[in-house]
N, C-alpha and C positions, 0 to 999 in steps of 0.2 A: 868915551865909553865909560858908563858908570860902574862902580865896583860894588860888591856886596857890602864892603865897610861903609861905603857912602850911603847906601841904602839903609842899613842899620842905624847909622847916625840919624838920618832923617826921621826914622821911624821913632827913635829915643827922644828926639828933640820935640816932635809933634804929639807925642802920646806918652803918658805915664806908664813906664814899663818895669816890670819886675825882672824880665829877661826878654832880650831880642837878639835872635841868631839869624843870620842871612848867609846863604851860599849861592854860588851861581857862576856862570860862564861869561858874564858880560851882557847877555840879552835875556836869558832865562834864569830866574832866581826862585829859591824857595826860603821861606821865612817861618820861623816859629816864634811866636810872640806871646807873652804871658803879661796881662795887664789887669789891674783892678778896674779899669774903665770898661772892661768888657761885661761886668757884673750885670745881670738882668737883661742882657741883649741877645737877640737871636744871631746865629753865626753870620749872616749876611750883614747885619748891622755892625758886628765886630769888625768884618773886613772893610766895611765903608769908613770906619774910623781910621784904619790903616791907610786906605786910599787917600783919605783926606790929609793925613800926615805927610803922605809923599807928593801931594799937590800935582803939579804939572808934570813932574818926572814920569808919573804913571802914563801919561799921553806921549811924552816926548822921547824918554830915554830907556824905559823899561818896556821890553816886549811882552813878558809874561812873569807873573809873580804867583806862585802857589804859596798858600798860608795855612799854617796850623795855628789856631788861636785858642788860648785858655785863659780863664780867671786863675788867680793864684790857688784858689780852692781846688778847681778841676785838676790843675797840675799836680798838686799835693796828693789827690786822690790817685792819680795815675802812677805816682811813685811808690805806693805801697805794694 
């Protein structure tokens, strides 16, 4: 069974991240990811980048992944 830490590591290795946090119960996970790679992309394209970073794990080990994705600028604006 895959852990939240393993998913977080895969995301961080496959995608330039300012921040990646993953929580979950072993089958259902939630991720918050801040990445400059998301600049200029629609939300679905951002999610596709994360899916690409996770590769086959999305089909084989992760049953569900809910994501919140932000550019560093979007995240900074939310913190005000």
